[in-house]
C-alpha positions in Angstrom: -103.9 167.9 -5.1 -105.3 165.1 -6.1 -103.3 163.3 -9.8 -104.5 160.7 -11.3 -101.9 157.7 -12.8 -101.8 158.8 -16.0 -101.2 163.1 -15.6 -98.5 161.4 -13.1 -97.3 159.2 -16.2 -97.6 162.3 -18.1 -95.7 164.9 -15.5 -93.0 161.9 -15.5 -92.6 161.9 -19.1 -91.9 165.7 -19.1 -89.8 166.4 -16.6 -87.8 162.7 -17.7 -87.4 164.8 -21.3 -86.9 168.0 -20.4 -84.8 168.1 -17.2 -84.2 171.3 -16.8 -87.6 172.4 -17.3 -90.1 173.2 -14.7 -93.8 172.4 -14.8 -95.9 174.0 -13.4 -100.0 173.3 -13.0 -102.9 173.2 -11.7 -106.9 174.0 -11.2 -109.1 175.6 -9.5 -112.6 174.2 -8.8 -115.5 174.8 -5.9 -113.5 178.2 -4.5 -110.5 176.2 -4.1 -107.5 176.6 -5.7 -105.1 173.9 -6.0 -101.9 173.9 -7.4 -98.2 172.0 -7.8 -94.1 173.7 -9.8 -91.9 170.2 -10.4 -88.4 170.5 -11.5 -85.7 168.5 -11.7 -86.2 164.9 -11.4 -90.6 165.5 -10.5 -89.6 166.3 -7.3 -91.9 169.0 -6.2 -90.0 172.6 -6.1 -91.2 174.3 -2.9 -89.0 177.0 -4.3 -90.6 180.9 -5.3 -92.8 180.7 -7.2 -91.6 182.0 -10.7 -92.7 183.8 -13.7 -93.1 182.2 -17.0 -93.9 183.8 -21.1 -98.0 182.8 -21.5 -97.4 183.5 -25.4 -100.4 184.1 -27.2 -102.7 183.4 -22.9 -102.1 187.3 -23.6 -105.0 188.0 -26.4 -106.5 186.7 -23.0 -106.1 189.4 -21.0 -107.1 191.6 -23.7 -110.1 190.1 -24.7 -111.4 190.2 -21.2 -110.6 193.7 -20.5 -113.0 194.5 -23.4 -116.0 192.5 -21.9 -114.9 194.9 -19.3 -115.5 197.8 -21.5 -118.8 196.3 -22.7 -120.4 196.1 -19.2 -119.8 200.0 -18.8 -121.0 201.1 -22.4 -118.1 202.3 -23.7 -117.5 200.4 -26.2 -119.4 197.1 -27.9 -118.7 194.5 -29.9 -120.1 195.8 -32.7 -117.8 199.6 -32.8 -115.5 199.4 -35.5 -112.2 200.6 -35.4 -112.5 203.9 -36.8 -114.2 204.7 -34.6 -112.0 204.8 -31.6 -108.5 205.1 -33.6 -108.8 208.7 -35.2 -107.2 210.0 -38.0 -107.8 206.8 -40.4 -108.8 206.7 -44.0 -112.7 206.3 -44.5 -112.3 202.2 -45.1 -114.9 199.4 -43.5 -113.0 198.7 -40.7 -113.0 195.9 -38.8 -115.3 195.3 -36.0 -114.1 195.0 -32.1 -116.0 191.6 -31.7 -114.2 190.6 -35.2 -110.6 191.2 -34.4 -111.3 189.3 -31.1 -112.4 185.8 -32.4 -110.2 186.3 -34.9 -112.6 187.3 -37.9 -111.3 190.5 -39.6 -109.9 189.9 -42.7 -106.6 190.8 -41.3 -104.5 187.9 -42.3 -101.6 185.2 -40.1 -98.4 186.2 -41.8 -99.6 190.5 -41.3 -96.8 192.4 -40.3 -94.4 190.0 -41.0 -92.3 191.2 -44.0 -89.5 189.5 -46.4 -86.8 190.9 -43.4 -88.5 189.3 -40.6 -88.3 185.4 -42.8 -85.0 186.6 -42.7 -84.3 186.7 -39.4 -86.2 184.0 -38.7 -84.2 180.9 -41.4 -80.3 183.0 -39.9 -81.2 182.4 -36.4 -83.2 179.0 -37.5 -86.5 179.3 -36.1 -88.4 181.2 -33.3 -86.9 179.6 -30.9 -84.6 182.5 -30.1 -85.7 185.4 -31.9 -89.0 186.7 -32.2 -90.4 187.9 -35.1 -92.6 190.2 -34.0 -90.4 192.1 -31.7 -90.0 195.8 -33.1 -92.0 195.4 -35.8 -95.9 196.1 -34.0 -95.4 199.9 -32.6 -97.8 201.9 -32.7 -96.4 203.8 -35.3 -96.7 200.6 -37.8 -99.9 199.8 -37.1 -101.1 202.7 -38.1 -99.4 202.8 -41.2 -100.8 199.7 -41.5 -104.3 200.2 -40.7 -103.8 202.9 -43.5 -102.5 202.0 -45.9 -103.3 198.2 -46.3 -106.3 197.3 -48.1 -109.3 195.7 -45.8 -110.7 191.5 -47.1 -114.6 192.0 -47.4 -115.0 188.4 -46.9 -113.8 188.4 -43.5 -113.6 184.5 -42.9 -111.8 183.4 -40.0 -108.1 183.7 -39.7 -105.7 183.2 -37.0 -104.6 187.1 -36.3 -102.1 188.2 -34.2 -102.0 191.6 -35.9 -105.4 191.7 -35.1 -104.7 191.5 -31.0 -102.2 194.4 -32.1 -105.2 196.5 -33.2 -106.7 195.7 -30.4 -103.8 197.3 -28.3 -104.1 200.1 -29.8 -107.7 200.2 -29.4 -106.6 200.1 -25.5 -104.2 202.9 -25.9 -106.4 205.0 -27.4 -110.1 204.6 -24.9 -107.7 204.7 -21.3 -105.2 207.5 -23.1 -102.0 204.7 -21.9 -99.3 202.4 -24.1 -100.9 198.6 -23.9 -97.9 197.3 -21.1 -99.5 200.2 -18.9 -103.0 199.4 -19.6 -102.2 195.9 -18.9 -100.4 196.5 -16.1 -103.2 198.0 -13.7 -106.1 195.8 -15.0 -104.1 192.8 -14.1 -103.5 194.3 -10.4 -106.2 196.6 -10.2 -109.0 195.5 -12.0 -108.1 190.6 -11.5 -105.8 191.3 -8.4 -102.9 190.1 -9.7 -99.5 190.6 -8.3 -96.7 188.6 -10.3 -98.5 189.2 -13.4 -96.9 192.2 -15.9 -94.3 192.4 -19.0 -91.4 192.5 -17.0 -88.2 189.9 -16.5 -88.4 189.6 -12.2 -88.5 185.7 -11.4 -88.6 184.7 -15.2 -88.0 181.6 -16.2 -85.7 180.7 -18.8 -87.2 178.4 -21.7 -85.1 175.3 -22.7 -84.6 172.8 -25.8 -83.0 169.8 -26.2 -81.9 170.9 -22.5 -80.8 173.9 -23.5 -81.3 177.7 -21.9 -82.3 179.7 -24.8 -83.1 182.9 -22.9 -86.3 184.6 -23.3 -88.0 186.6 -25.9 -87.2 190.1 -26.3 -89.4 193.2 -27.5 -88.3 196.8 -28.7 -88.4 199.4 -25.9 -90.7 201.4 -28.5 -93.3 203.8 -27.3 -96.0 202.0 -27.4 -94.9 197.9 -28.1 -98.6 196.9 -29.5 -96.6 193.4 -30.5 -96.8 192.7 -26.7 -100.5 191.9 -26.8 -99.8 189.7 -29.2 -97.8 186.9 -26.8 -96.2 189.4 -24.0 -97.3 189.0 -20.5 -96.0 187.4 -17.9 -97.2 185.2 -15.2 -97.0 182.1 -12.4 -99.9 179.7 -11.7 -101.2 180.9 -9.4 -101.6 184.2 -10.8 -103.7 181.8 -14.0 -105.8 179.9 -12.1 -106.7 183.1 -9.9 -107.7 184.9 -13.4 -109.5 181.3 -15.2 -111.5 182.2 -11.9 -112.3 185.4 -12.4 -113.1 184.3 -16.4 -115.5 181.3 -14.9 -117.7 184.2 -12.3 -117.8 187.2 -15.1 -121.2 187.4 -15.6 -121.6 188.3 -18.8 -121.0 184.7 -19.4 -123.0 183.7 -17.1 -126.0 185.4 -18.4 -125.3 184.6 -21.8 -122.8 181.5 -22.4 -122.4 182.3 -26.1 -120.7 185.5 -25.9 -118.1 183.5 -24.3 -117.1 182.7 -28.2 -114.9 186.4 -27.1 -113.0 185.5 -25.7 -110.2 184.5 -28.4 -110.5 180.6 -27.2 -111.0 177.7 -29.1 -114.1 175.3 -27.6 -113.4 171.2 -28.2 -116.3 169.1 -28.9 -116.9 168.1 -25.4 -117.7 171.3 -24.5 -114.3 172.8 -23.1 -112.6 175.9 -23.7 -108.6 175.9 -24.6 -106.3 178.5 -25.5 -102.5 177.8 -26.2 -99.7 180.0 -25.7 -96.6 179.3 -26.8 -93.0 181.5 -27.3 -89.5 180.0 -28.7 -89.4 177.6 -26.1 -92.1 178.4 -23.6 -95.9 176.4 -23.4 -98.4 177.6 -21.7 -102.6 175.5 -21.7 -104.7 177.0 -19.9 -108.6 174.6 -19.9 -112.2 176.0 -19.1 -114.7 173.9 -18.2 -118.0 177.0 -17.9 -120.6 174.0 -17.2 -118.7 172.7 -13.7 -117.3 176.4 -13.3 -113.2 174.1 -13.5 -110.3 175.6 -14.5 -106.7 173.3 -15.2 -103.5 174.9 -16.3 -100.1 173.8 -17.3 -97.4 176.3 -17.7 -93.5 175.0 -18.9 -90.7 176.5 -19.4 -90.0 174.1 -23.1 -91.9 172.5 -25.8 -93.3 169.5 -25.0 -97.3 169.0 -26.3 -98.3 166.7 -23.4 -98.6 169.7 -22.2 -102.3 169.6 -23.9 -103.1 166.8 -23.1 -101.7 167.0 -19.5 -104.2 169.9 -19.2 -107.1 168.2 -19.7 -106.5 165.3 -17.4 -106.5 167.5 -14.7 -109.5 169.4 -15.6 -111.7 166.0 -16.0 -110.3 164.9 -13.0 -110.7 168.6 -10.9 -113.9 166.7 -9.3 -112.2 163.6 -7.6 -109.8 166.3 -5.5 
């Protein structure tokens, strides 16, 4: 795997600041996966690949699932929530497309209550405390859908709750809980063997070189909060996933439909998604024009990971 001098400097900086952390990097270009894992003192870590909390990159898996459902004509981007979810009142509910692109009108703080905000203060932030651990089980999501007033103006606001609703829609369509849906999709459709919601081979997160463990999720019957950021994966699986995205015929025929993946497009045309939990950071960048991607996973919070992913993507052609 080719590394520019700039990438090497960033890697040394990350590991230097967080010597207890494990950094995984990789690229996909011309049908080839290239990856490395670094541990203490920037030495290449040749041990078994370990999983990371990938945070909001979970949303990309959910979105890609819906792309498959659109192709199969099970639903469309214009299908409204109440056309799938049963026993909802008559309201002008958002569409699946609006949920995917964070234009549903559901606010950033939903479903957080005062008790959740107090929990954040009590734990001095979210490094050890998952504010979505138990408040988006299916019954509560349904309750909010029934009781919450829907804004008529659907402006773009990042919404974790919107993706919990997408998780509920998947559950209704497949007659399974969200976790079962994504586990089956990841393994059978995408061929990913290490992407799941379990704790096997999972790295703990670090803050100021202190082990902060991992975010916990309540084991309710259908915890839709996991749709906001509950998946765990490793660098090889994430690169394989990015290759599946690049090969998707929907995007090859109609590039603008890529916006349904819930990713951010930079000025230079690169699509990006950042995932973060209490103490872990994940970055995926995709260059559709050059059919390439880059992934950075690290079990600490270091924003240099974003610039590292961009540098890897820009230099992938020099492999």
